[in-house]
C-alpha positions as CSV (number, residue, x, y, z in Angstrom):
1,M,160.5,102.0,23.3
2,T,157.9,103.8,25.4
3,K,156.0,101.1,27.6
4,I,152.7,100.6,28.5
5,I,150.8,98.2,31.1
6,L,147.7,96.3,29.0
7,A,144.6,95.1,31.5
8,Y,145.0,91.0,29.3
9,S,142.1,88.3,29.4
10,G,143.8,86.2,26.6
11,G,139.9,86.9,24.6
12,L,139.3,88.3,21.4
13,D,139.9,92.3,22.5
14,T,142.7,92.1,24.3
15,S,144.7,89.6,22.3
16,V,144.0,92.0,18.9
17,I,144.5,94.8,21.4
18,L,148.1,94.0,22.3
19,K,148.7,93.3,18.6
20,W,148.0,96.8,17.4
21,L,150.1,98.4,20.5
22,L,152.7,96.1,19.4
23,D,152.7,97.3,16.0
24,K,152.1,101.2,17.5
25,G,155.5,100.8,19.0
26,Y,154.5,100.1,22.7
27,E,156.3,97.9,24.8
28,V,153.1,95.7,26.7
29,V,153.3,94.2,29.7
30,C,150.5,92.2,29.8
31,F,148.8,91.8,33.7
32,I,146.7,89.3,33.9
33,A,144.1,89.0,37.1
34,D,142.8,85.7,38.6
35,V,139.9,86.9,40.1
36,G,137.6,83.1,40.0
37,Q,137.7,83.1,36.1
38,Q,137.5,79.6,35.3
39,E,141.0,80.0,32.6
40,D,144.0,78.4,31.6
41,F,146.2,81.0,33.2
42,D,149.9,79.1,31.8
43,K,148.2,79.1,28.4
44,M,147.0,83.2,28.6
45,K,150.6,83.8,29.7
46,T,152.2,81.9,26.4
47,K,149.7,83.6,24.0
48,A,150.6,87.1,25.3
49,L,154.6,86.3,25.1
50,T,154.3,84.3,21.7
51,L,152.4,88.0,20.3
52,G,154.8,89.9,21.6
53,A,154.7,91.5,25.1
54,L,157.9,92.2,26.7
55,K,156.1,90.0,30.6
56,V,153.3,88.7,31.7
57,S,152.4,89.1,35.2
58,I,149.5,86.9,36.7
59,K,148.3,87.4,40.5
60,D,146.3,85.2,42.3
61,L,143.5,88.5,43.6
62,K,140.4,85.7,44.5
63,K,141.4,85.6,48.0
64,E,141.7,89.3,48.2
65,F,138.6,89.9,46.1
66,L,136.4,87.6,48.4
67,E,137.6,89.8,51.7
68,N,138.1,93.1,50.5
69,Y,135.4,93.5,47.9
70,I,132.2,90.9,48.0
71,F,132.5,90.1,51.8
72,E,132.1,94.5,51.8
73,A,129.1,94.2,49.2
74,L,127.4,91.4,51.6
75,K,127.7,93.5,54.7
76,A,125.6,96.2,52.7
77,N,123.4,93.5,51.1
78,A,124.4,95.8,48.0
79,K,122.2,95.4,45.2
80,Y,122.1,97.5,42.1
81,E,118.5,98.6,41.4
82,G,117.1,96.1,43.6
83,K,118.4,93.4,41.7
84,Y,122.1,92.7,40.4
85,L,124.3,92.0,42.7
86,L,127.4,93.7,41.5
87,G,129.9,90.6,40.3
88,T,131.4,92.7,37.4
89,A,131.3,96.2,39.2
90,L,133.3,94.9,42.6
91,A,136.0,93.3,40.5
92,R,136.4,96.6,38.7
93,P,138.9,98.7,41.1
94,L,140.7,95.8,41.7
95,I,141.9,95.2,38.6
96,G,142.1,98.9,38.4
97,K,144.5,99.2,41.7
98,E,146.6,96.1,40.6
99,L,147.2,98.2,37.1
100,A,147.9,100.9,38.6
101,R,150.7,99.4,41.2
102,I,152.2,97.5,38.1
103,A,152.6,100.6,36.2
104,K,154.9,102.1,39.1
105,E,156.8,98.9,39.6
106,E,157.2,98.9,36.0
107,G,157.8,103.0,35.9
108,T,155.9,104.0,33.2
109,H,152.2,105.9,33.8
110,L,150.7,103.9,30.4
111,I,148.0,101.8,31.1
112,A,145.9,100.4,28.9
113,H,142.1,98.2,28.8
114,G,139.7,97.0,26.7
115,A,136.8,97.7,28.0
116,T,134.4,99.4,25.4
117,G,133.3,103.0,25.0
118,K,130.0,102.4,25.6
119,G,130.2,100.3,28.7
120,N,130.7,100.7,32.3
121,D,133.7,98.9,32.8
122,Q,135.5,102.3,31.6
123,V,134.7,104.2,33.8
124,R,135.5,101.8,36.5
125,F,138.8,101.0,35.4
126,E,139.8,104.7,35.0
127,L,138.2,106.1,38.4
128,A,140.4,103.0,40.0
129,I,143.1,103.7,38.0
130,Y,143.4,107.7,38.5
131,Q,142.4,107.4,42.4
132,K,145.8,104.8,43.1
133,L,148.1,106.7,40.3
134,P,147.0,110.1,39.7
135,D,149.7,110.5,36.7
136,A,148.4,108.0,34.8
137,E,148.1,108.2,31.4
138,V,145.1,105.7,29.9
139,I,144.8,104.5,26.3
140,A,141.8,102.8,25.6
141,P,141.6,101.8,21.4
142,W,137.8,101.3,21.9
143,R,137.7,105.5,22.0
144,I,140.2,106.1,19.8
145,S,138.7,106.8,16.0
146,E,141.2,104.9,14.5
147,F,141.2,101.7,15.8
148,Y,137.1,101.8,16.1
149,Q,136.9,102.7,12.8
150,Q,139.0,99.7,11.6
151,F,137.1,97.5,13.8
152,Q,133.2,97.9,13.5
153,G,132.3,94.4,14.4
154,R,133.1,91.4,16.2
155,K,133.4,90.2,12.6
156,D,136.3,92.4,11.8
157,L,137.9,91.3,14.7
158,I,138.3,88.1,14.0
159,N,139.2,88.6,10.5
160,Y,142.0,90.2,12.0
161,A,143.3,87.7,14.7
162,N,143.0,85.5,11.4
163,I,145.4,87.4,9.3
164,H,148.2,88.2,12.1
165,G,147.8,85.0,13.5
166,I,146.1,85.2,16.8
167,A,144.7,81.9,18.1
168,I,141.4,82.9,18.9
169,S,138.7,80.8,20.3
170,S,136.4,82.8,19.5
171,T,133.6,82.5,16.5
172,L,130.5,84.0,14.7
173,K,128.1,81.7,16.2
174,K,128.3,82.7,19.7
175,P,126.5,85.6,19.8
176,Y,126.8,87.5,22.6
177,S,130.0,88.1,25.1
178,I,130.6,86.7,28.5
179,D,132.6,88.4,31.8
180,E,133.4,85.5,34.5
181,N,135.0,85.5,37.9
182,L,134.1,84.1,41.8
183,M,131.0,85.7,42.4
184,H,129.1,85.4,38.9
185,A,129.4,84.9,35.2
186,S,127.6,88.0,33.2
187,Y,126.1,87.8,29.6
188,E,125.6,90.9,27.6
189,G,125.3,92.0,23.8
190,G,124.7,90.7,20.8
191,I,121.6,88.4,20.5
192,L,120.8,89.1,24.2
193,E,120.4,92.7,23.0
194,D,116.4,92.4,22.4
195,P,115.6,92.2,26.0
196,S,112.6,89.9,24.3
197,I,114.2,87.3,23.3
198,P,114.7,84.7,26.3
199,P,119.3,83.4,27.1
200,K,119.2,79.7,25.0
201,E,119.9,77.1,28.5
202,E,123.5,76.4,26.9
203,M,124.4,79.7,27.2
204,F,124.5,79.4,31.2
205,K,127.8,78.3,33.0
206,L,127.2,78.2,37.0
207,T,123.7,77.3,37.2
208,I,121.3,74.2,36.2
209,S,117.9,75.0,34.8
210,P,115.6,74.9,37.8
211,E,113.5,72.3,36.2
212,K,116.2,70.1,35.4
213,A,117.7,70.7,39.0
214,R,118.0,67.9,41.6
215,D,113.9,66.9,42.9
216,R,114.2,67.0,46.4
217,L,116.0,69.8,48.9
218,T,118.9,70.7,50.0
219,K,119.0,71.8,53.5
220,I,121.8,74.0,54.8
221,V,123.7,75.7,57.7
222,I,125.6,79.3,57.3
223,T,127.6,81.1,60.7
224,F,127.6,84.6,60.8
225,K,130.2,86.8,62.8
226,N,130.0,90.4,62.3
227,G,128.2,89.9,59.1
228,I,130.6,88.0,57.0
229,P,130.0,83.8,56.6
230,T,132.0,82.0,59.1
231,L,131.0,78.3,58.7
232,L,129.2,76.6,55.7
233,E,127.2,73.1,57.4
234,L,126.3,70.6,54.5
235,L,123.8,68.5,56.6
236,E,122.8,65.8,54.1
237,E,126.7,64.9,53.5
238,N,127.7,66.0,57.1
239,L,130.5,68.5,55.8
240,K,131.9,71.7,57.2
241,I,134.0,74.3,55.4
242,S,135.7,77.7,57.3
243,D,138.0,78.5,55.2
244,P,136.1,81.7,53.7
245,L,137.3,80.7,49.8
246,E,136.2,77.1,50.0
247,L,132.9,78.0,51.5
248,F,132.2,80.2,49.2
249,Q,133.3,78.1,45.8
250,I,131.5,74.8,47.4
251,L,128.3,77.2,48.0
252,Q,128.6,78.1,44.7
253,K,128.4,74.8,43.4
254,I,125.8,73.2,45.4
255,A,123.5,76.6,45.0
256,G,124.6,76.3,41.1
257,E,123.2,72.5,41.4
258,N,119.9,74.1,42.9
259,G,119.6,76.2,39.9
260,I,119.8,79.1,42.0
261,G,121.2,82.7,41.3
262,R,119.8,83.4,37.6
263,T,119.0,87.1,36.8
264,D,117.7,89.0,34.0
265,I,117.3,92.4,33.6
266,V,117.5,95.7,32.2
267,E,119.7,98.1,34.1
268,S,120.7,101.9,33.8
269,R,124.1,101.9,32.9
270,I,126.3,104.6,34.0
271,V,126.9,106.1,30.6
272,G,123.2,106.9,30.2
273,M,121.5,104.0,28.6
274,K,120.2,101.5,29.2
275,S,121.1,97.8,28.5
276,R,120.5,94.0,29.2
277,G,122.5,91.7,31.3
278,I,121.9,88.1,32.4
279,Y,123.3,87.2,35.5
280,E,124.5,84.1,37.3
281,S,125.5,84.9,41.3
282,P,124.6,81.6,42.8
283,A,125.9,81.7,46.1
284,A,126.1,85.4,46.5
285,T,122.2,84.9,46.1
286,V,122.0,82.7,49.1
287,L,124.7,85.0,51.2
288,W,122.5,87.8,50.7
289,N,119.1,85.9,51.6
290,A,120.9,84.3,54.6
291,H,122.5,88.0,56.1
292,A,119.4,90.7,55.3
293,D,117.6,87.7,57.4
294,L,119.6,87.6,59.9
295,E,119.5,91.5,59.8
296,N,116.0,91.4,60.8
297,L,117.2,89.3,63.7
298,T,120.0,91.3,65.1
299,L,119.7,95.0,64.3
300,D,116.9,97.3,65.7
301,G,114.0,98.6,63.2
302,E,114.9,102.5,63.5
303,L,118.8,101.2,62.3
304,L,117.6,98.8,59.8
305,K,115.2,101.7,57.8
306,L,118.7,103.9,58.3
307,K,121.1,101.2,57.0
308,I,118.6,100.8,53.9
309,I,119.4,103.8,52.8
310,F,122.7,103.6,52.8
311,E,122.9,100.4,50.9
312,K,121.1,101.7,47.9
313,K,123.8,104.4,47.9
314,M,126.7,102.3,48.5
315,S,125.0,100.0,45.9
316,E,125.3,102.7,43.4
317,C,128.4,104.1,44.2
318,I,130.0,100.2,43.9
319,Y,128.1,100.2,40.3
320,N,129.5,103.5,39.4
321,G,133.0,102.2,40.3
322,L,133.2,105.2,43.1
323,W,135.4,102.3,45.5
324,F,138.8,104.0,46.0
325,T,136.6,107.4,47.2
326,P,135.9,109.5,50.7
327,E,131.7,108.6,50.5
328,M,132.4,104.9,49.7
329,D,135.1,105.3,53.3
330,F,132.0,106.6,54.6
331,L,129.2,104.4,54.0
332,A,131.6,101.4,54.3
333,S,132.8,102.9,58.5
334,A,128.5,103.2,58.8
335,I,127.6,99.7,57.6
336,N,130.5,98.0,59.7
337,N,129.6,100.2,62.2
338,S,126.1,98.1,62.1
339,Q,127.7,94.7,62.0
340,Q,129.0,94.2,65.0
341,Y,125.5,92.6,66.4
342,V,125.0,90.3,63.0
343,N,126.0,87.2,64.6
344,G,124.3,84.0,64.5
345,I,123.1,80.9,62.3
346,V,121.0,80.9,59.6
347,Y,119.0,77.2,58.3
348,L,118.2,77.7,54.5
349,S,116.6,75.1,51.7
350,L,117.7,74.8,48.2
351,Y,115.3,73.6,45.8
352,K,114.8,74.4,42.1
353,G,116.4,77.6,41.5
354,N,114.4,78.8,45.3
355,C,116.3,80.0,47.8
356,W,114.9,79.8,51.7
357,V,115.2,80.6,55.2
358,T,113.6,78.1,57.8
359,G,114.9,79.5,61.0
360,R,117.9,81.7,62.6
361,E,119.0,81.9,65.9
362,S,122.2,84.9,67.9
363,E,123.0,85.4,70.8
364,N,122.0,89.2,70.0
365,G,119.1,88.8,68.5
366,I,116.4,91.4,69.6
367,Y,113.4,89.0,68.7
368,D,111.5,88.5,72.4
369,S,109.0,86.0,72.3
370,S,107.5,86.8,75.6
371,L,106.9,89.8,74.0
372,C,105.0,89.5,70.9
373,S,103.1,86.1,72.4
374,M,100.0,85.6,72.1
375,N,99.4,83.3,74.7
376,E,101.2,85.3,77.7
377,L,101.4,88.6,78.8
378,G,104.8,89.2,79.0
379,N,106.7,92.5,79.7
380,Y,104.0,94.6,78.3
381,D,100.6,96.3,78.9
382,Q,98.1,96.3,76.5
383,A,96.9,98.8,77.5
384,D,99.5,101.4,77.0
385,A,98.8,100.7,73.2
386,T,95.4,103.6,74.2
387,G,97.7,105.9,75.0
388,F,100.2,105.2,72.0
389,I,97.4,104.8,69.3
390,K,96.3,108.4,70.5
391,I,99.4,110.3,70.0
392,H,100.2,108.6,67.4
393,S,97.2,109.7,65.4
394,L,97.0,113.0,66.4
395,R,97.8,114.4,63.6
396,H,95.6,112.8,61.2
397,K,93.2,114.0,63.0
398,V,94.3,117.7,63.2
399,V,95.5,117.6,59.3
400,L,91.4,117.0,58.5
401,Q,90.2,118.9,60.9
402,K,92.0,121.9,59.6
403,R,91.1,121.1,56.0
404,E,87.4,120.7,56.9
405,C,88.0,124.1,58.0
406,L,89.5,125.4,54.3
407,P,86.5,127.3,52.4
408,K,85.3,124.7,48.7
409,K,87.1,125.9,45.3
């Protein structure tokens, strides 16, 4: 029998795909990536083995996901189309890399996944797989006519699962799909495909509605070193957290309790269509705000302008699944170089869906109060501004004079 590695989530789609591959005569090794989703992994393993999987491999990738992917995006202030914090997109190359690794270990070049033919994840998974295992052959059932003709919707999948005794929690009453990991939860499909329909409050997993959040400020302090958070201080509890994973998880809980991190957007998919996605990224929202503010204190203005250009390109690379590429290496190297001075402390307040900076300090700060103060001259001769303005305005005068000389049309 031919061995194949399946990216397995334990949900409806990949459980049906597991049974479908077994019926096609494959020996299936299931891989479950623990990237921080709230799941019973032992139950998922038992389910896959009961269905007939040859073996199930589970790997805890939370630390690697946080330190090598989420924090890399944080240093770039990465947001796709200015809004999406890229929680799903960041996890996919890591999972793809692991799928390639397991395929090598199992002595096969066949890998399967449950991403649809209309979405972004098929691209992200497969680019990562091919970049790590160039001779891989990917089987994507949702792009195989026989499969998608048999399963034309959620109802067909549920009926198949019931017929074949596949234990599922999915029902037709939950009209949207969910992807969750350490960084965020995302929701799309079903009733959310109409961009005019607001989501129901019971859908959200990580955040409380801002109007129901507690009615007092939560004050926190975040310390950064080389652009990475190294300490979280909860002032009300007099608590300090330095372990990166614990820091992120606690901040996720606190920010979520304050209703922070919801985003409802229409985005441009890799495959050319628009889609509506709703995201919850509580901790990331706070960290991105704090980090960007500290950069304004510690980085030169012209460097910031250049970095913003790189940030946009890096965000697109992440979204498009181009993590393991020369252009990504170049962008990450440039951005990491900029972070050597992004060291300091940021003070924040959280309140009913809002997160704002109340202060910041850094030994590497290039803000000089004596220079910009209105109460002292400092080491600055205001008369020098006259010449600066004359030179700065020269091109405007020249353009105006030349245009006035042109004949009227």
